[in-house]
C-alpha positions in Angstrom: 11.0 40.5 112.4 11.9 43.4 110.1 13.9 42.8 106.9 17.5 43.8 106.9 17.3 47.8 106.3 18.3 48.9 102.8 20.6 51.5 103.9 23.0 48.3 105.4 22.5 46.4 101.9 25.1 48.4 99.8 27.2 45.8 97.9 26.9 44.1 94.6 28.2 40.7 93.7 27.9 38.2 90.9 26.6 34.5 91.6 28.7 32.1 89.3 28.2 28.6 88.2 31.2 26.3 88.0 31.8 23.9 85.1 34.9 21.5 85.0 36.0 19.9 81.8 37.8 16.6 81.2 41.1 18.1 82.1 40.2 19.9 85.4 40.0 23.3 84.2 36.9 25.3 85.3 34.7 27.6 83.3 32.9 30.2 85.4 29.4 31.2 84.0 27.4 34.3 85.5 24.2 33.0 87.0 22.7 36.3 88.8 24.0 39.9 89.7 23.3 40.2 93.3 22.2 43.8 94.3 21.3 44.9 97.8 23.4 42.3 99.6 26.0 43.0 102.2 29.5 41.5 102.3 31.5 41.6 105.5 35.2 40.1 104.9 38.1 39.6 107.1 41.6 38.6 106.4 43.9 36.3 108.6 47.6 35.0 108.4 48.2 31.3 108.5 51.6 30.0 109.4 52.9 26.9 107.6 56.0 25.3 107.9 57.1 26.8 104.5 55.6 30.2 104.6 52.9 32.5 106.0 49.9 32.5 103.8 47.2 35.2 103.9 43.6 33.8 103.9 40.3 36.0 103.0 37.1 35.0 104.2 33.8 36.8 103.8 29.9 36.4 104.7 27.4 37.2 102.3 23.9 38.2 103.5 21.1 37.9 101.1 17.8 39.5 102.5 14.7 37.6 101.6 12.6 40.9 101.1 15.0 43.5 100.0 18.0 41.5 97.9 17.6 41.1 94.3 17.0 38.9 92.2 14.4 37.3 94.4 14.2 33.6 94.7 17.9 32.9 94.2 19.3 29.5 95.0 23.0 29.2 96.4 24.9 25.9 96.7 28.5 25.0 97.6 29.3 24.2 94.1 29.1 27.8 93.4 31.3 30.8 93.4 30.9 34.6 94.1 32.8 37.5 92.7 33.0 40.5 94.8 35.4 43.4 94.9 37.7 41.8 92.1 38.1 38.5 93.8 36.3 35.1 93.3 35.2 33.3 96.4 34.3 29.8 97.1 30.9 29.2 98.5 31.7 27.3 101.6 28.4 27.0 103.4 24.8 28.3 103.0 22.5 28.9 106.1 19.0 30.0 105.6 17.6 31.6 108.7 13.9 32.1 109.4 11.7 34.1 111.4 9.1 31.6 112.5 8.1 29.9 109.0 9.3 32.3 106.7 12.7 33.0 105.5 14.4 36.2 106.7 17.6 35.8 105.1 20.4 33.7 103.9 23.8 33.7 105.3 26.4 32.6 102.7 30.0 31.8 103.8 32.7 32.4 101.4 36.4 31.6 101.3 39.2 32.9 98.7 
């Protein structure tokens, strides 16, 4: 299977590590600047008893051949900053082409 074409990998994002102190506040530390990735986002409205709340979710596509830096490890404890917003990594799904990694789909939520 061919890699995701570079013409589709038009976005840049920052992968962040999260450290929580004893008081529960979080400190975000940049791990890597992700280039040649694709982010597809969507917005939805969720109705609650008190109010209507907007929820934003996104899917980050990291190609094994074209995305940089190579050999990045994603985990659900990390955050991704894209388009001025910080997202929580909700799920990481590596997709293989036979025995080789083709791309990684990272599910994000605001």
